[in-house]
N, C-alpha and C positions, 0 to 999 in steps of 0.2 A: 758439808764443807769437810772435816773429817775422814768421814765415809769416802769421798772422794781422792783425797790423797789415797790411802787404804788401796782402792780398788785401782788406782793408775799404778801405786809401789807393784802390788802382789798380780797383777792379771798377766802379765807377762809366764811367769812365772808357774802361775796355775793353768796355764794356755800347754804351755811345756808337760807337765803333768798329763793332763788330760790327753792332748796329741799321744801321747807313749801309753795311754793305759786305756785309749778305745780304740774299736776295729778305722780303720783305715775307710775316709766317705763318711765321717758320724761327723755333725756338724760340732765342731767340739768348742767354737766359737759361742755357741748358745748353750754349752753346758757352764763353759766361763759365767757367764749372766746369771745361770742357774744360781751357781754358787757364791755368788752375792747378792743374789734377792734374799736365796735363807740367809748367811748373812745376817742382812737388814733387817728380815722377818724376826730374827733371833734375839737381834739386838740387845736387847734387857736382860737375856741370860747369858749373858758372857762375861766369863771370870776373870778378871782382872788380874788375879795372881797368876792364872793356865796363860804359858805363851803362843801370843796370837797366830802364828803359821801353823802350831800344831793343830789348832782348833781349823785353822783354815781348810788343812790338807786333808783332814777329816770329813771334811762335808765333800770336796773334792771326789775323795774316796769314796764316801757314799754315793753319792750321783752316780759315779765308775756301777757302782756296781748295782747301784737302781736302772741306769737303761739299760746293762749286758741283760739284767733280767727279763727287763721287757722285750730286747730282743730275742731272746732266746724260749720265750712263752711261755716262761715257768712261771710256776704259781704253787706253794705251798701253803697247805690248808689243813687245818685237822675236823674228821669227819667218823664221826661213830669213834670219837678219843682214840682218833690212830693219827699218828702226822702223815697225810696223802701228798705225794710231789706228784705235779701232771705235767709234762714235756710236754704236748699236747702229740706224743705221739702214742697209737692205739695199738701198740706193738707186744703180741704176749711173754713174750720175752722178757719185753720191759718192766710189764705189770707180774709176772714171776723174780723179779731180780727187785722190784720197791717191795713185794710180800716179804721176800728172805732179809731184806736190811729194814725192814719193819721188825720182822721178827726176831730180830738181833736186839736192833736199840732196844727194844721193850724186852730180850733177856739181861739186857747189860742194864737197865734200870731197876732192875729188880735187887741186883747186884750190888746196888750202892744204899749206902743208908738210905732209914724211911724220908727224916728231914730232909738229907742234900738231895734226894729224888724228887720231895715236895718241890723247894725251892727252885731246883732245875726246868722243874716241869710248870709251874706258875709263869718261871720269867722266858724258856723257850715255844711252850704250846702254848703257855694263855696269855702273852704277851707284855707280861708285869715289867715294870721297872726293878730296880734295885729298893728303890725309894715303896714303894705300894708293899712290895714280897714283905721288906723290913717291917710297915708298920702292921702288915693282917697277922703276920706270924710275930710279932713285938721284941725282935731282935734289932741288932743293927746293923748296917747296910755294906759293915766290910763284912761282918759275919757271912753276909748274901752272896757280896764277888767273893770269897775265897771257898766259901762251898758249891758257886758256880764254876771258879777255877780247875778245884778237885776234880770234878763231876767230867770235866771235859780234857784234863788230864789224862783221868780213869780211863773212856772213850778211846786217846789218840793211844796208851799202849795197849787197850783190847783190841784194837785196829789192827797194831805193828802186829800182835802177836799172832794175828787174824791171818795175814797177808804171808808169814814169815811160814807159818802154816800150810797155806794154800801153795805157796810156790816150793815148799818142800814136795810136795805130793803132785804136781803140776807143771 
């Protein structure tokens, strides 16, 4: 009964969020059902200390991202230790750009400290959770979080520098 009350209380807000976040013509009503189904299936894992709305809209956002990935036909996987993005396009220019991006990423990974690189790789390429990484490396989850945030900040800074460089020359 409590779940039913939550559903009726938030379905309009979630529906409006989804309508604005997905392409026109997509079935947003089915996605609303998916959001609440996901919440029902994970109800045991909900943290009563955290605001429910943030969890609800995070779930909705994740479902939107999943839908967009499906629509784009994009898959990201690891092949021979390298990050590979397949956009369903067999274009030589795209393949060259992917190789350049892969080379840039590998070069940037070599610039960060060993432990940070290891943590980032375990999370982003191997799909391990913060808890799993912390357990394997015998460090705290906070340390894992901090190291991943620092790695991402480093990548953002380097990418901005690269954009500035390219803008200057082109």
